[in-house]
C-alpha positions in Angstrom: 21.5 15.5 0.5 21.2 15.5 4.1 22.1 11.9 5.7 22.1 12.4 9.5 23.2 9.9 12.2 20.4 8.6 14.1 20.9 7.1 17.7 20.2 3.7 18.1 17.3 2.6 20.2 14.6 0.1 20.4 12.1 2.3 18.2 15.0 3.7 15.8 16.3 0.8 14.2 17.4 0.2 10.7 15.5 -2.9 8.8 17.1 -6.1 9.1 19.5 -7.3 6.4 19.9 -3.5 5.1 23.5 -2.2 5.0 23.9 1.0 6.9 27.0 3.3 8.3 27.6 2.7 12.0 29.6 4.3 14.6 30.1 4.4 18.4 29.8 8.1 19.6 29.9 8.6 23.4 31.8 10.5 26.0 34.9 8.9 24.9 34.3 10.2 21.5 33.8 8.7 18.1 35.3 5.1 17.0 34.2 2.0 15.3 32.7 3.6 11.9 32.1 0.7 9.6 29.1 -0.7 7.6 27.3 -3.2 9.2 24.0 -4.7 8.8 21.2 -6.2 11.7 20.5 -9.7 11.6 20.0 -12.8 13.8 16.7 -14.4 15.5 15.8 -11.3 17.0 18.0 -8.4 14.8 20.1 -8.3 18.0 23.3 -9.0 16.2 25.3 -6.6 13.9 27.1 -8.7 11.0 29.6 -7.2 8.5 28.5 -6.4 4.9 29.3 -9.9 3.5 27.8 -11.6 6.5 30.4 -13.9 7.5 30.8 -12.7 11.1 29.3 -10.5 13.8 31.0 -7.7 15.7 30.8 -8.2 19.5 29.6 -4.3 20.0 26.5 -2.5 19.6 26.7 0.8 17.6 25.2 3.9 18.9 24.3 5.6 15.8 23.4 4.6 12.3 22.4 6.0 9.2 21.5 5.0 5.9 24.3 4.8 2.9 
């Protein structure tokens, strides 16, 4: 099954609370690959799977697990 990475943009975001694979992929390479979920009042924070803390970066790409 093809499960492509999707660039994160305002119009292309996973639903709040759904755990997805995320990464940062830019001119410096690929890094910070992990599973996160969007949450927070406006859905603008990314939390670890158990919701105990959020990360201090915004992924550039995501895909469904």
